[in-house]
VOFIDO-933304 format. One record per residue: x, y, z of N, C-alpha, C in turn; residue in one letter. Coordinates in Angstrom, 3 decimals. Layout:
N
<nu: X nv: Y nw: Z cau: X cav: Y caw: Z cu: X cv: Y cw: Z type: A> $
...
END
This chain:
133
<nu: 0.851 nv: -1.173 nw: 0.000 cau: 0.000 cav: 0.000 caw: 0.000 cu: 0.896 cv: 1.235 cw: 0.000 type: M> $
<nu: 0.643 nv: 2.194 nw: -0.876 cau: 1.485 cav: 3.390 caw: -0.913 cu: 1.258 cv: 4.271 cw: 0.306 type: P> $
<nu: 2.307 nv: 4.922 nw: 0.745 cau: 2.222 cav: 5.864 caw: 1.862 cu: 1.969 cv: 7.252 cw: 1.288 type: H> $
<nu: 0.942 nv: 7.924 nw: 1.759 cau: 0.593 cav: 9.234 caw: 1.210 cu: 0.795 cv: 10.370 cw: 2.203 type: V> $
<nu: 1.358 nv: 10.102 nw: 3.362 cau: 1.617 cav: 11.163 caw: 4.327 cu: 0.646 cv: 11.144 cw: 5.491 type: G> $
<nu: 0.900 nv: 12.044 nw: 6.429 cau: 0.073 cav: 12.113 caw: 7.627 cu: -1.277 cv: 12.748 cw: 7.320 type: E> $
<nu: -2.277 nv: 12.281 nw: 8.055 cau: -3.599 cav: 12.902 caw: 7.948 cu: -3.597 cv: 14.221 cw: 8.709 type: L> $
<nu: -4.359 nv: 15.192 nw: 8.260 cau: -4.544 cav: 16.400 caw: 9.076 cu: -5.154 cv: 15.998 cw: 10.422 type: P> $
<nu: -4.867 nv: 16.758 nw: 11.459 cau: -5.294 cav: 16.387 caw: 12.813 cu: -6.790 cv: 16.148 cw: 12.933 type: L> $
<nu: -7.603 nv: 16.968 nw: 12.282 cau: -9.057 cav: 16.778 caw: 12.359 cu: -9.477 cv: 15.435 cw: 11.795 type: G> $
<nu: -8.964 nv: 15.108 nw: 10.625 cau: -9.283 cav: 13.814 caw: 9.998 cu: -8.767 cv: 12.662 cw: 10.852 type: C> $
<nu: -7.531 nv: 12.808 nw: 11.353 cau: -6.942 cav: 11.754 caw: 12.176 cu: -7.770 cv: 11.520 cw: 13.437 type: A> $
<nu: -8.296 nv: 12.587 nw: 14.013 cau: -9.115 cav: 12.463 caw: 15.219 cu: -10.390 cv: 11.673 cw: 14.951 type: S> $
<nu: -11.050 nv: 11.987 nw: 13.841 cau: -12.267 cav: 11.252 caw: 13.469 cu: -11.936 cv: 9.782 cw: 13.248 type: V> $
<nu: -10.848 nv: 9.525 nw: 12.533 cau: -10.446 cav: 8.137 caw: 12.265 cu: -10.111 cv: 7.408 cw: 13.562 type: C> $
<nu: -9.386 nv: 8.072 nw: 14.472 cau: -8.987 cav: 7.437 caw: 15.726 cu: -10.206 cv: 7.062 cw: 16.560 type: Q> $
<nu: -11.210 nv: 7.923 nw: 16.576 cau: -12.440 cav: 7.606 caw: 17.302 cu: -13.085 cv: 6.356 cw: 16.724 type: T> $
<nu: -13.188 nv: 6.295 nw: 15.410 cau: -13.790 cav: 5.123 caw: 14.764 cu: -12.978 cv: 3.867 cw: 15.036 type: S> $
<nu: -11.663 nv: 3.983 nw: 14.970 cau: -10.793 cav: 2.829 caw: 15.217 cu: -10.986 cv: 2.320 cw: 16.642 type: I> $
<nu: -11.061 nv: 3.228 nw: 17.601 cau: -11.254 cav: 2.817 caw: 19.001 cu: -12.585 cv: 2.109 cw: 19.195 type: S> $
<nu: -13.639 nv: 2.621 nw: 18.573 cau: -14.955 cav: 1.979 caw: 18.658 cu: -14.896 cv: 0.596 cw: 18.022 type: V> $
<nu: -14.236 nv: 0.481 nw: 16.888 cau: -14.126 cav: -0.813 caw: 16.208 cu: -13.331 cv: -1.810 cw: 17.039 type: Q> $
<nu: -12.250 nv: -1.360 nw: 17.667 cau: -11.463 cav: -2.256 caw: 18.531 cu: -12.307 cv: -2.749 cw: 19.705 type: R> $
<nu: -13.055 nv: -1.844 nw: 20.294 cau: -13.925 cav: -2.215 caw: 21.406 cu: -14.980 cv: -3.214 cw: 20.944 type: L> $
<nu: -15.534 nv: -3.012 nw: 19.766 cau: -16.529 cav: -3.935 caw: 19.207 cu: -15.936 cv: -5.311 cw: 18.956 type: S> $
<nu: -14.727 nv: -5.346 nw: 18.424 cau: -14.055 cav: -6.628 caw: 18.163 cu: -13.806 cv: -7.363 cw: 19.474 type: V> $
<nu: -13.305 nv: -6.642 nw: 20.470 cau: -13.059 cav: -7.259 caw: 21.778 cu: -14.364 cv: -7.802 cw: 22.373 type: E> $
<nu: -15.437 nv: -7.038 nw: 22.248 cau: -16.745 cav: -7.485 caw: 22.741 cu: -17.182 cv: -8.756 cw: 22.030 type: A> $
<nu: -17.000 nv: -8.805 nw: 20.714 cau: -17.416 cav: -9.979 caw: 19.936 cu: -16.580 cv: -11.199 cw: 20.288 type: A> $
<nu: -15.281 nv: -11.019 nw: 20.432 cau: -14.403 cav: -12.152 caw: 20.753 cu: -14.750 cv: -12.728 cw: 22.119 type: I> $
<nu: -14.994 nv: -11.847 nw: 23.079 cau: -15.278 cav: -12.288 caw: 24.448 cu: -16.756 cv: -12.592 cw: 24.686 type: L> $
<nu: -17.624 nv: -12.180 nw: 23.767 cau: -19.055 cav: -12.332 caw: 23.996 cu: -19.523 cv: -11.463 cw: 25.148 type: G> $
<nu: -18.909 nv: -10.304 nw: 25.295 cau: -19.171 cav: -9.410 caw: 26.419 cu: -20.127 cv: -8.297 cw: 25.987 type: N> $
<nu: -21.366 nv: -8.409 nw: 26.421 cau: -22.356 cav: -7.422 caw: 25.990 cu: -22.124 cv: -6.055 cw: 26.624 type: D> $
<nu: -21.449 nv: -5.988 nw: 27.759 cau: -21.155 cav: -4.683 caw: 28.358 cu: -20.161 cv: -3.905 cw: 27.494 type: Q> $
<nu: -19.146 nv: -4.592 nw: 26.980 cau: -18.215 cav: -3.939 caw: 26.053 cu: -18.934 cv: -3.525 cw: 24.775 type: L> $
<nu: -19.862 nv: -4.362 nw: 24.328 cau: -20.633 cav: -4.037 caw: 23.130 cu: -21.456 cv: -2.769 cw: 23.362 type: L> $
<nu: -22.081 nv: -2.667 nw: 24.519 cau: -22.873 cav: -1.478 caw: 24.849 cu: -21.978 cv: -0.237 cw: 24.908 type: R> $
<nu: -20.784 nv: -0.403 nw: 25.472 cau: -19.843 cav: 0.716 caw: 25.525 cu: -19.437 cv: 1.150 cw: 24.120 type: Q> $
<nu: -19.217 nv: 0.180 nw: 23.242 cau: -18.861 cav: 0.513 caw: 21.858 cu: -19.981 cv: 1.312 cw: 21.199 type: A> $
<nu: -21.215 nv: 0.879 nw: 21.403 cau: -22.350 cav: 1.622 caw: 20.842 cu: -22.387 cv: 3.040 cw: 21.410 type: F> $
<nu: -22.157 nv: 3.171 nw: 22.720 cau: -22.207 cav: 4.491 caw: 23.342 cu: -21.093 cv: 5.396 cw: 22.841 type: M> $
<nu: -19.944 nv: 4.819 nw: 22.523 cau: -18.802 cav: 5.610 caw: 22.067 cu: -18.883 cv: 5.971 cw: 20.589 type: M> $
<nu: -19.732 nv: 5.271 nw: 19.842 cau: -19.865 cav: 5.576 caw: 18.420 cu: -20.510 cv: 6.952 cw: 18.276 type: D> $
<nu: -19.840 nv: 7.891 nw: 17.617 cau: -20.392 cav: 9.248 caw: 17.545 cu: -21.731 cv: 9.335 cw: 16.820 type: P> $
<nu: -21.980 nv: 8.460 nw: 15.874 cau: -23.259 cav: 8.514 caw: 15.158 cu: -24.405 cv: 8.016 cw: 16.031 type: L> $
<nu: -24.147 nv: 6.984 nw: 16.832 cau: -25.180 cav: 6.479 caw: 17.740 cu: -25.405 cv: 7.483 cw: 18.866 type: V> $
<nu: -24.311 nv: 7.949 nw: 19.448 cau: -24.414 cav: 8.895 caw: 20.551 cu: -25.077 cv: 10.207 cw: 20.173 type: G> $
<nu: -25.052 nv: 10.541 nw: 18.898 cau: -25.676 cav: 11.785 caw: 18.443 cu: -27.191 cv: 11.720 cw: 18.483 type: A> $
<nu: -27.758 nv: 10.523 nw: 18.424 cau: -29.221 cav: 10.417 caw: 18.352 cu: -29.844 cv: 9.557 cw: 19.446 type: V> $
<nu: -29.031 nv: 8.837 nw: 20.214 cau: -29.581 cav: 7.947 caw: 21.248 cu: -28.973 cv: 8.265 cw: 22.604 type: C> $
<nu: -29.798 nv: 8.192 nw: 23.644 cau: -29.292 cav: 8.328 caw: 25.002 cu: -28.977 cv: 6.926 cw: 25.535 type: N> $
<nu: -28.312 nv: 6.806 nw: 26.701 cau: -27.931 cav: 5.472 caw: 27.187 cu: -29.076 cv: 4.465 cw: 27.306 type: P> $
<nu: -30.251 nv: 4.820 nw: 27.859 cau: -31.318 cav: 3.810 caw: 27.901 cu: -31.743 cv: 3.334 cw: 26.505 type: P> $
<nu: -31.753 nv: 4.246 nw: 25.537 cau: -32.098 cav: 3.851 caw: 24.167 cu: -31.031 cv: 2.926 cw: 23.585 type: E> $
<nu: -29.771 nv: 3.208 nw: 23.897 cau: -28.680 cav: 2.358 caw: 23.407 cu: -28.779 cv: 0.974 cw: 24.026 type: I> $
<nu: -29.082 nv: 0.901 nw: 25.317 cau: -29.218 cav: -0.408 caw: 25.976 cu: -30.317 cv: -1.223 cw: 25.288 type: W> $
<nu: -31.447 nv: -0.587 nw: 25.045 cau: -32.548 cav: -1.289 caw: 24.380 cu: -32.153 cv: -1.666 cw: 22.953 type: Q> $
<nu: -31.482 nv: -0.775 nw: 22.254 cau: -31.025 cav: -1.046 caw: 20.893 cu: -30.135 cv: -2.284 cw: 20.858 type: L> $
<nu: -29.196 nv: -2.373 nw: 21.794 cau: -28.298 cav: -3.532 caw: 21.842 cu: -29.089 cv: -4.796 cw: 22.164 type: V> $
<nu: -30.004 nv: -4.717 nw: 23.123 cau: -30.844 cav: -5.883 caw: 23.433 cu: -31.605 cv: -6.347 cw: 22.198 type: D> $
<nu: -32.224 nv: -5.404 nw: 21.499 cau: -33.001 cav: -5.757 caw: 20.306 cu: -32.111 cv: -6.353 cw: 19.216 type: E> $
<nu: -30.914 nv: -5.792 nw: 19.050 cau: -29.994 cav: -6.308 caw: 18.039 cu: -29.529 cv: -7.721 cw: 18.385 type: M> $
<nu: -29.169 nv: -7.936 nw: 19.653 cau: -28.714 cav: -9.266 caw: 20.066 cu: -29.798 cv: -10.314 cw: 19.833 type: L> $
<nu: -31.022 nv: -9.991 nw: 20.202 cau: -32.128 cav: -10.941 caw: 20.023 cu: -32.401 cv: -11.170 cw: 18.540 type: V> $
<nu: -32.413 nv: -10.108 nw: 17.755 cau: -32.706 cav: -10.236 caw: 16.321 cu: -31.634 cv: -11.038 cw: 15.583 type: A> $
<nu: -30.393 nv: -10.947 nw: 16.042 cau: -29.281 cav: -11.619 caw: 15.352 cu: -28.778 cv: -12.847 cw: 16.118 type: Q> $
<nu: -29.618 nv: -13.378 nw: 16.968 cau: -29.236 cav: -14.481 caw: 17.852 cu: -28.533 cv: -15.626 cw: 17.128 type: E> $
<nu: -29.040 nv: -16.027 nw: 15.977 cau: -28.461 cav: -17.190 caw: 15.295 cu: -27.010 cv: -16.958 cw: 14.877 type: Q> $
<nu: -26.596 nv: -15.706 nw: 14.741 cau: -25.233 cav: -15.386 caw: 14.304 cu: -24.312 cv: -15.022 cw: 15.464 type: W> $
<nu: -24.849 nv: -14.992 nw: 16.680 cau: -24.074 cav: -14.507 caw: 17.824 cu: -24.035 cv: -15.517 cw: 18.970 type: L> $
<nu: -23.527 nv: -16.722 nw: 18.729 cau: -23.532 cav: -17.734 caw: 19.790 cu: -22.704 cv: -17.335 cw: 21.009 type: P> $
<nu: -21.735 nv: -16.473 nw: 20.838 cau: -20.897 cav: -16.062 caw: 21.968 cu: -21.661 cv: -15.191 cw: 22.972 type: Q> $
<nu: -22.821 nv: -14.711 nw: 22.581 cau: -23.633 cav: -13.859 caw: 23.455 cu: -24.834 cv: -14.610 cw: 24.031 type: Y> $
<nu: -24.778 nv: -15.929 nw: 24.090 cau: -25.959 cav: -16.717 caw: 24.471 cu: -26.546 cv: -16.268 cw: 25.815 type: V> $
<nu: -25.704 nv: -16.036 nw: 26.808 cau: -26.216 cav: -15.612 caw: 28.120 cu: -26.805 cv: -14.200 cw: 28.050 type: E> $
<nu: -26.119 nv: -13.316 nw: 27.368 cau: -26.602 cav: -11.937 caw: 27.233 cu: -27.924 cv: -11.899 cw: 26.472 type: A> $
<nu: -28.069 nv: -12.778 nw: 25.496 cau: -29.305 cav: -12.810 caw: 24.706 cu: -30.482 cv: -13.254 cw: 25.565 type: I> $
<nu: -30.268 nv: -14.238 nw: 26.414 cau: -31.350 cav: -14.679 caw: 27.307 cu: -31.784 cv: -13.548 cw: 28.234 type: E> $
<nu: -30.811 nv: -12.825 nw: 28.779 cau: -31.145 cav: -11.688 caw: 29.648 cu: -31.829 cv: -10.576 cw: 28.853 type: L> $
<nu: -31.390 nv: -10.360 nw: 27.626 cau: -32.014 cav: -9.339 caw: 26.772 cu: -33.466 cv: -9.700 cw: 26.487 type: A> $
<nu: -33.722 nv: -10.974 nw: 26.211 cau: -35.103 cav: -11.417 caw: 25.964 cu: -35.976 cv: -11.146 cw: 27.184 type: K> $
<nu: -35.433 nv: -11.426 nw: 28.364 cau: -36.188 cav: -11.174 caw: 29.598 cu: -36.497 cv: -9.684 cw: 29.746 type: E> $
<nu: -35.492 nv: -8.851 nw: 29.533 cau: -35.710 cav: -7.401 caw: 29.661 cu: -36.733 cv: -6.913 cw: 28.648 type: R> $
<nu: -36.611 nv: -7.365 nw: 27.403 cau: -37.519 cav: -6.896 caw: 26.355 cu: -38.958 cv: -7.341 cw: 26.591 type: L> $
<nu: -39.132 nv: -8.478 nw: 27.259 cau: -40.496 cav: -8.967 caw: 27.495 cu: -41.090 cv: -8.453 cw: 28.805 type: S> $
<nu: -40.248 nv: -7.987 nw: 29.719 cau: -40.771 cav: -7.598 caw: 31.029 cu: -40.728 cv: -6.097 cw: 31.300 type: S> $
<nu: -39.917 nv: -5.359 nw: 30.573 cau: -39.801 cav: -3.926 caw: 30.822 cu: -40.587 cv: -3.140 cw: 29.778 type: E> $
<nu: -40.966 nv: -1.929 nw: 30.167 cau: -41.639 cav: -1.053 caw: 29.209 cu: -40.601 cv: -0.573 cw: 28.192 type: E> $
<nu: -40.902 nv: -0.766 nw: 26.925 cau: -39.951 cav: -0.409 caw: 25.879 cu: -40.016 cv: 1.078 cw: 25.556 type: L> $
<nu: -38.883 nv: 1.621 nw: 25.214 cau: -38.810 cav: 3.013 caw: 24.779 cu: -39.304 cv: 3.049 cw: 23.336 type: I> $
<nu: -40.307 nv: 3.860 nw: 23.042 cau: -40.810 cav: 3.893 caw: 21.657 cu: -39.781 cv: 4.519 cw: 20.720 type: P> $
<nu: -39.813 nv: 4.090 nw: 19.479 cau: -38.915 cav: 4.689 caw: 18.494 cu: -39.412 cv: 6.084 cw: 18.158 type: T> $
<nu: -38.483 nv: 6.917 nw: 17.774 cau: -38.831 cav: 8.280 caw: 17.370 cu: -39.213 cv: 8.259 cw: 15.902 type: R> $
<nu: -39.904 nv: 9.265 nw: 15.496 cau: -40.366 cav: 9.326 caw: 14.116 cu: -39.297 cv: 9.967 cw: 13.229 type: N> $
<nu: -38.101 nv: 9.344 nw: 13.206 cau: -37.017 cav: 9.855 caw: 12.368 cu: -37.195 cv: 9.370 cw: 10.948 type: Y> $
<nu: -36.838 nv: 10.221 nw: 10.024 cau: -36.899 cav: 9.835 caw: 8.622 cu: -35.521 cv: 9.881 cw: 7.978 type: K> $
<nu: -34.496 nv: 10.274 nw: 8.731 cau: -33.152 cav: 10.351 caw: 8.181 cu: -33.084 cv: 11.307 cw: 7.008 type: G> $
<nu: -32.278 nv: 10.953 nw: 6.022 cau: -32.102 cav: 11.820 caw: 4.852 cu: -33.398 cv: 11.959 cw: 4.062 type: A> $
<nu: -34.336 nv: 11.036 nw: 4.246 cau: -35.603 cav: 11.091 caw: 3.511 cu: -36.444 cv: 12.295 cw: 3.924 type: A> $
<nu: -36.056 nv: 12.954 nw: 5.019 cau: -36.811 cav: 14.125 caw: 5.470 cu: -36.600 cv: 15.316 cw: 4.547 type: R> $
<nu: -35.523 nv: 15.291 nw: 3.764 cau: -35.231 cav: 16.401 caw: 2.869 cu: -36.091 cv: 16.298 cw: 1.623 type: L> $
<nu: -36.689 nv: 17.408 nw: 1.264 cau: -37.544 cav: 17.429 caw: 0.080 cu: -36.671 cv: 17.482 cw: -1.163 type: K> $
<nu: -36.965 nv: 16.649 nw: -2.115 cau: -36.277 cav: 16.687 caw: -3.401 cu: -36.984 cv: 17.698 cw: -4.284 type: T> $
<nu: -36.221 nv: 18.656 nw: -4.770 cau: -36.820 cav: 19.707 caw: -5.598 cu: -37.072 cv: 19.194 cw: -7.011 type: K> $
<nu: -38.143 nv: 19.685 nw: -7.580 cau: -38.437 cav: 19.371 caw: -8.982 cu: -37.542 cv: 20.235 cw: -9.875 type: S> $
<nu: -37.460 nv: 19.886 nw: -11.144 cau: -36.675 cav: 20.685 caw: -12.092 cu: -37.225 cv: 22.104 cw: -12.145 type: I> $
<nu: -38.532 nv: 22.224 nw: -12.120 cau: -39.155 cav: 23.547 caw: -12.157 cu: -38.732 cv: 24.380 cw: -10.944 type: K> $
<nu: -38.751 nv: 23.771 nw: -9.755 cau: -38.337 cav: 24.491 caw: -8.546 cu: -36.870 cv: 24.909 cw: -8.628 type: E> $
<nu: -36.034 nv: 24.025 nw: -9.159 cau: -34.617 cav: 24.369 caw: -9.296 cu: -34.417 cv: 25.509 cw: -10.289 type: M> $
<nu: -35.177 nv: 25.499 nw: -11.365 cau: -35.074 cav: 26.582 caw: -12.355 cu: -35.531 cv: 27.906 cw: -11.755 type: Q> $
<nu: -36.577 nv: 27.869 nw: -10.940 cau: -37.095 cav: 29.085 caw: -10.311 cu: -36.099 cv: 29.669 cw: -9.310 type: E> $
<nu: -35.305 nv: 28.817 nw: -8.689 cau: -34.356 cav: 29.264 caw: -7.667 cu: -32.920 cv: 29.279 cw: -8.188 type: N> $
<nu: -32.761 nv: 29.383 nw: -9.496 cau: -31.433 cav: 29.301 caw: -10.108 cu: -30.486 cv: 30.372 cw: -9.567 type: R> $
<nu: -30.933 nv: 31.610 nw: -9.480 cau: -30.063 cav: 32.695 caw: -9.011 cu: -29.591 cv: 32.448 cw: -7.579 type: D> $
<nu: -30.511 nv: 32.026 nw: -6.729 cau: -30.152 cav: 31.728 caw: -5.339 cu: -29.165 cv: 30.564 cw: -5.268 type: E> $
<nu: -29.394 nv: 29.533 nw: -6.060 cau: -28.495 cav: 28.377 caw: -6.068 cu: -27.100 cv: 28.767 cw: -6.553 type: A> $
<nu: -27.024 nv: 29.595 nw: -7.582 cau: -25.723 cav: 30.043 caw: -8.093 cu: -24.984 cv: 30.868 cw: -7.036 type: M> $
<nu: -25.713 nv: 31.713 nw: -6.325 cau: -25.103 cav: 32.527 caw: -5.268 cu: -24.558 cv: 31.619 cw: -4.165 type: K> $
<nu: -25.348 nv: 30.642 nw: -3.745 cau: -24.903 cav: 29.704 caw: -2.711 cu: -23.681 cv: 28.925 cw: -3.166 type: N> $
<nu: -23.679 nv: 28.462 nw: -4.405 cau: -22.552 cav: 27.689 caw: -4.925 cu: -21.288 cv: 28.539 cw: -4.958 type: A> $
<nu: -21.420 nv: 29.793 nw: -5.339 cau: -20.267 cav: 30.692 caw: -5.396 cu: -19.726 cv: 30.968 cw: -4.003 type: T> $
<nu: -20.617 nv: 31.201 nw: -3.041 cau: -20.180 cav: 31.501 caw: -1.681 cu: -19.556 cv: 30.302 cw: -0.995 type: E> $
<nu: -19.864 nv: 29.117 nw: -1.446 cau: -19.289 cav: 27.920 caw: -0.842 cu: -17.826 cv: 27.742 cw: -1.231 type: A> $
<nu: -17.351 nv: 28.510 nw: -2.215 cau: -15.971 cav: 28.402 caw: -2.681 cu: -15.066 cv: 29.198 cw: -1.748 type: D> $
<nu: -14.414 nv: 28.523 nw: -0.828 cau: -13.561 cav: 29.190 caw: 0.152 cu: -12.250 cv: 29.672 cw: -0.458 type: K> $
<nu: -11.883 nv: 29.159 nw: -1.618 cau: -10.604 cav: 29.521 caw: -2.235 cu: -10.569 cv: 30.970 cw: -2.690 type: A> $
<nu: -11.709 nv: 31.617 nw: -2.813 cau: -11.710 cav: 33.007 caw: -3.285 cu: -11.055 cv: 33.947 cw: -2.269 type: K> $
<nu: -10.960 nv: 33.505 nw: -1.002 cau: -10.378 cav: 34.348 caw: 0.038 cu: -8.889 cv: 34.116 cw: 0.226 type: E> $
<nu: -8.307 nv: 33.138 nw: -0.428 cau: -6.872 cav: 32.896 caw: -0.320 cu: -6.369 cv: 32.395 cw: -1.669 type: R> $
<nu: -5.173 nv: 32.747 nw: -2.013 cau: -4.657 cav: 32.294 caw: -3.307 cu: -4.433 cv: 30.788 cw: -3.304 type: P> $
<nu: -4.588 nv: 30.185 nw: -4.452 cau: -4.329 cav: 28.751 caw: -4.548 cu: -2.835 cv: 28.506 cw: -4.440 type: S> $
<nu: -2.481 nv: 27.355 nw: -3.912 cau: -1.061 cav: 27.033 caw: -3.706 cu: -0.441 cv: 26.383 cw: -4.893 type: L> $
END
């Protein structure tokens, strides 16, 4: 694999966070440790951005039960998850639509807003404030 140099600190930080979460997930899978798995979910920035700890706990329980046939190392955790899911009040899912919440503009709408779109596209060019290298 060719070496292309060091990552900028911001990019490296994002990558390091993902790597740490992945290592924690691998360790959880190898050991069949659902507590490590829950920690990995909590440390994942995408999960943590939309779920609080009780939601993450329920999410992990639901995932373990749904994927039971593929996760024999979690047999004890799955039994406990089944008990929790059947005996505790479940947190309802939120009405998230993800990227589908964004309206797709028609060609007519885009044509009507052409001037505004061109202005936005021009302003997004940060290079106009500094010379190119």
